[in-house]
C-alpha positions as CSV (number, residue, x, y, z in Angstrom):
1,M,11.4,-26.9,14.5
2,S,10.0,-30.4,14.3
3,M,11.6,-32.9,11.9
4,D,9.3,-34.6,9.4
5,I,9.3,-38.2,8.4
6,G,9.8,-38.3,4.6
7,I,7.7,-40.8,2.6
8,F,7.8,-41.0,-1.2
9,D,6.6,-43.0,-4.2
10,S,6.3,-42.5,-7.9
11,G,2.7,-41.4,-7.5
12,I,-0.3,-41.8,-5.3
13,G,0.5,-45.4,-4.3
14,G,2.7,-44.2,-1.4
15,L,-0.3,-42.6,0.2
16,T,-1.1,-46.1,1.3
17,L,2.0,-46.2,3.5
18,L,1.6,-42.6,4.6
19,H,-2.0,-43.4,5.7
20,Q,-0.8,-46.4,7.7
21,A,1.9,-44.3,9.3
22,M,-0.6,-41.6,10.2
23,V,-2.8,-44.2,11.8
24,L,0.0,-45.7,13.9
25,M,2.0,-42.5,14.5
26,P,-0.6,-39.7,14.7
27,R,1.7,-37.4,16.7
28,E,4.4,-37.3,14.0
29,D,4.8,-34.8,11.1
30,F,5.2,-36.0,7.6
31,L,6.5,-34.9,4.2
32,F,5.0,-36.9,1.3
33,Y,6.6,-36.7,-2.1
34,A,4.9,-38.1,-5.2
35,D,7.3,-38.2,-8.1
36,T,4.6,-37.6,-10.6
37,D,7.0,-36.4,-13.3
38,H,8.3,-39.9,-13.6
39,V,5.4,-42.2,-12.7
40,P,5.3,-45.1,-13.1
41,Y,8.6,-46.5,-11.8
42,G,7.7,-50.1,-12.5
43,T,8.2,-49.8,-16.3
44,K,11.4,-47.8,-16.2
45,T,15.0,-49.0,-16.3
46,R,17.0,-49.7,-13.2
47,E,19.3,-46.8,-14.0
48,Q,16.3,-44.4,-14.4
49,V,14.7,-45.4,-11.1
50,T,18.0,-45.2,-9.2
51,A,18.5,-41.6,-10.4
52,Y,14.9,-40.7,-9.5
53,V,15.3,-42.1,-6.0
54,D,18.6,-40.4,-5.5
55,E,17.1,-37.0,-6.4
56,V,14.2,-37.6,-3.9
57,I,16.4,-38.6,-1.0
58,R,18.6,-35.5,-1.5
59,F,15.4,-33.4,-1.4
60,M,14.3,-35.1,1.9
61,I,17.7,-34.5,3.4
62,A,17.7,-30.8,2.3
63,H,14.2,-30.5,4.0
64,D,15.6,-31.9,7.3
65,C,13.7,-35.1,7.4
66,K,14.7,-37.4,10.3
67,A,14.0,-40.6,8.2
68,V,13.1,-41.5,4.7
69,V,10.6,-44.3,3.8
70,I,10.7,-45.6,0.2
71,A,7.0,-46.4,-0.2
72,C,7.6,-48.1,-3.5
73,N,8.4,-51.8,-3.9
74,T,10.1,-51.2,-7.2
75,A,12.3,-48.4,-5.9
76,T,13.2,-50.4,-2.8
77,A,14.2,-53.4,-4.9
78,V,16.3,-51.3,-7.3
79,A,17.9,-48.7,-5.1
80,A,17.5,-49.1,-1.4
81,E,20.8,-50.7,-0.6
82,Q,22.7,-48.3,-2.8
83,M,21.0,-45.3,-1.2
84,R,21.7,-46.6,2.4
85,S,25.4,-46.8,1.5
86,R,25.4,-43.3,-0.1
87,Y,23.4,-41.5,2.6
88,T,24.5,-42.8,6.0
89,Q,23.4,-39.7,7.9
90,I,19.7,-40.7,7.7
91,P,17.8,-44.0,8.1
92,I,16.3,-45.2,4.9
93,I,13.5,-47.7,5.3
94,G,12.2,-49.5,2.2
95,I,9.0,-51.4,1.6
96,E,9.0,-54.9,0.0
97,P,6.3,-57.4,-0.8
98,A,5.1,-59.2,2.3
99,V,6.1,-62.7,1.0
100,K,7.5,-64.0,4.3
101,P,4.4,-63.5,6.4
102,A,2.2,-64.6,3.5
103,V,4.0,-67.9,3.2
104,A,3.9,-68.4,7.0
105,E,0.2,-67.8,7.1
106,S,-0.8,-69.8,4.0
107,E,-1.0,-73.1,5.8
108,G,0.5,-74.9,2.8
109,R,-1.8,-73.2,0.2
110,R,-0.4,-71.3,-2.7
111,V,0.6,-67.6,-2.5
112,L,0.1,-65.2,-5.3
113,V,2.3,-62.1,-5.4
114,V,1.1,-59.3,-7.7
115,A,3.6,-56.5,-8.5
116,T,5.0,-54.3,-11.2
117,P,7.1,-55.8,-14.0
118,L,10.3,-54.3,-12.6
119,T,9.7,-55.6,-9.1
120,V,8.8,-59.1,-10.4
121,H,12.1,-59.3,-12.4
122,E,14.4,-57.7,-9.8
123,K,16.8,-60.1,-8.1
124,R,15.8,-58.7,-4.6
125,L,12.3,-60.2,-4.9
126,Q,13.5,-63.4,-6.4
127,K,16.0,-63.9,-3.6
128,L,13.3,-63.1,-1.0
129,V,11.1,-65.8,-2.5
130,E,14.0,-68.3,-2.6
131,R,14.8,-67.6,1.0
132,V,11.3,-68.1,2.4
133,D,9.5,-70.4,-0.1
134,D,10.9,-73.8,0.8
135,D,7.8,-75.6,-0.6
136,H,7.7,-73.6,-3.9
137,L,4.2,-72.1,-3.1
138,V,4.8,-68.6,-4.5
139,D,3.6,-67.5,-7.9
140,L,4.4,-64.0,-9.3
141,L,2.1,-61.9,-11.5
142,E,2.7,-58.6,-13.2
143,L,-0.2,-56.1,-13.0
144,P,1.2,-52.9,-14.6
145,G,-2.3,-51.7,-15.6
146,L,-3.4,-51.2,-12.0
147,V,-0.8,-48.4,-11.6
148,E,-2.3,-46.6,-14.6
149,F,-5.8,-47.0,-13.3
150,A,-4.8,-45.7,-9.9
151,E,-3.1,-42.6,-11.2
152,R,-6.2,-41.8,-13.2
153,G,-8.3,-42.2,-10.1
154,E,-10.2,-45.1,-11.6
155,F,-10.6,-47.5,-8.7
156,V,-14.0,-49.2,-9.2
157,S,-15.1,-49.7,-12.8
158,E,-16.0,-52.4,-15.3
159,R,-12.6,-51.9,-16.9
160,V,-10.8,-52.5,-13.7
161,T,-12.8,-55.6,-13.0
162,S,-12.3,-56.9,-16.5
163,Y,-8.5,-56.3,-16.4
164,L,-8.2,-58.2,-13.1
165,Q,-10.5,-61.0,-14.3
166,E,-8.3,-61.5,-17.4
167,K,-5.0,-61.4,-15.4
168,L,-6.3,-63.9,-12.8
169,S,-8.0,-66.2,-15.3
170,G,-4.9,-68.4,-15.6
171,Y,-4.8,-69.3,-11.9
172,A,-6.8,-71.9,-10.0
173,L,-7.7,-69.5,-7.2
174,D,-9.2,-72.1,-5.0
175,R,-5.7,-73.4,-4.4
176,Y,-4.5,-70.1,-3.0
177,G,-4.5,-68.9,0.6
178,E,-2.7,-65.5,0.3
179,L,-2.6,-62.6,-2.1
180,V,0.4,-60.3,-1.6
181,L,-0.2,-56.8,-2.9
182,G,3.4,-56.0,-4.0
183,C,2.8,-52.5,-5.1
184,T,1.4,-49.7,-3.0
185,H,-0.9,-48.6,-5.8
186,F,-2.7,-51.9,-5.6
187,N,-4.2,-51.2,-2.1
188,Y,-6.8,-48.9,-3.7
189,F,-8.3,-51.9,-5.4
190,K,-8.9,-54.2,-2.4
191,D,-12.6,-54.1,-2.8
192,T,-12.5,-55.3,-6.4
193,F,-9.9,-58.0,-5.5
194,R,-12.2,-59.1,-2.6
195,A,-15.1,-59.4,-5.0
196,L,-13.1,-61.6,-7.4
197,L,-11.2,-63.8,-5.0
198,P,-12.5,-66.8,-3.0
199,P,-13.4,-65.8,0.6
200,R,-10.6,-67.8,2.1
201,I,-7.8,-65.9,0.3
202,H,-6.3,-63.3,2.7
203,M,-4.8,-60.1,1.3
204,I,-1.6,-58.7,2.7
205,D,0.8,-55.9,1.9
206,G,4.0,-54.5,3.3
207,S,2.8,-51.2,4.6
208,L,2.1,-52.3,8.2
209,G,5.4,-54.1,8.6
210,T,7.3,-51.2,7.0
211,V,5.7,-48.6,9.4
212,R,6.5,-50.8,12.4
213,Q,10.1,-51.1,11.2
214,L,10.2,-47.3,10.9
215,M,8.9,-47.0,14.5
216,R,11.6,-49.4,15.7
217,V,14.3,-47.4,14.0
218,L,13.2,-44.1,15.3
219,D,12.8,-45.5,18.8
220,V,16.4,-46.7,18.8
221,R,17.5,-43.3,17.7
222,H,15.3,-41.7,20.5
223,E,13.4,-39.8,17.7
224,L,10.0,-41.5,18.0
225,R,7.3,-39.3,19.5
226,E,4.7,-40.9,21.8
227,S,2.5,-42.9,19.5
228,A,-0.8,-44.7,19.6
229,A,-1.3,-48.4,20.0
230,G,-2.3,-48.7,16.4
231,D,-6.0,-49.6,16.8
232,G,-7.2,-46.5,14.9
233,V,-8.7,-44.8,18.0
234,E,-5.9,-42.2,18.2
235,W,-6.1,-41.7,14.4
236,E,-9.8,-40.8,14.7
237,K,-9.1,-38.3,17.5
238,H,-6.0,-36.7,15.9
239,K,-6.4,-37.1,12.1
240,N,-7.3,-33.4,11.6
241,D,-4.2,-32.3,13.6
242,I,-1.6,-34.4,11.8
243,C,0.8,-32.1,9.8
244,V,1.6,-33.4,6.3
245,R,3.3,-31.4,3.6
246,Y,2.6,-32.8,0.1
247,Y,4.9,-32.4,-2.8
248,E,4.8,-33.6,-6.4
249,S,8.3,-33.9,-7.9
250,G,9.7,-31.2,-5.7
251,R,6.8,-28.7,-6.0
252,E,4.7,-28.2,-2.9
253,I,1.0,-28.8,-3.4
254,T,-1.0,-25.8,-2.2
255,D,-3.8,-26.0,-4.7
256,A,-7.1,-26.4,-2.9
257,A,-8.5,-28.8,-5.5
258,K,-5.5,-31.1,-5.4
259,L,-5.5,-31.1,-1.6
260,A,-9.2,-32.0,-1.6
261,T,-8.3,-34.9,-3.9
262,I,-5.7,-36.1,-1.5
263,R,-8.2,-36.0,1.3
264,R,-10.6,-38.2,-0.7
265,L,-7.8,-40.6,-1.4
266,H,-7.1,-40.9,2.3
267,G,-10.8,-41.6,2.8
268,R,-10.7,-44.4,0.3
269,L,-7.6,-45.8,1.9
270,E,-9.2,-45.8,5.3
271,Q,-12.0,-48.0,3.8
272,M,-9.5,-50.3,2.1
273,R,-7.4,-50.6,5.3
274,K,-10.3,-52.5,6.8
275,I,-10.6,-55.1,4.0
276,V,-8.5,-58.2,4.4
């Protein structure tokens, strides 16, 4: 029996990272867990999020996953270190905002990091910014409304555009070079961000770096299957053969309508993956 790679988030945001993993690792099998009973994590307390994450990781271990990826910036910030200490029998990889590469690529221009309230206020992100932002280029912006839009499946609308226009109105965007998408839910809105931002602003998120780290960890453990080079060619050839089991808060998704919705979300994410 093949062992799955477990990937989880509070909702559909983690599909962003799953989709990137499927593109780079089309010969692996996956278990995706959306904790829909507790979405969103970003407005919960640290104690609540830690308890949710603990429950999910125990589920992944019980289902013989060979690795767990926390596809949620908030959950990573709050609970990743504690979970790694508690569950040493399995590698746990967490996503975090791509602040370091954004600062490196900004060429001295400002960097705007958008995330959930809990991620913004967690010490993990603040320490990351302090470590890499010697020139004080980074600004943090909370966008909790985008998670709610995403969970409703509302990706392109006047309300989404108005919400982002209002939130971005206080920033002189022509001074910025990078926008860091610090929540996996935010990737669904890259087309709207692109329409609102000056052309020179580059969008970046942590999914690609997280999947590459996952591949390195599995390779060291001799558990990485032969994978593609990551250019999307293998994905196009094998996407219909990739085995993914989908769960929502522990309940396997077998309903045809829900699975069709997930396929549509993957289609959107493939479009968004090509927008930078």
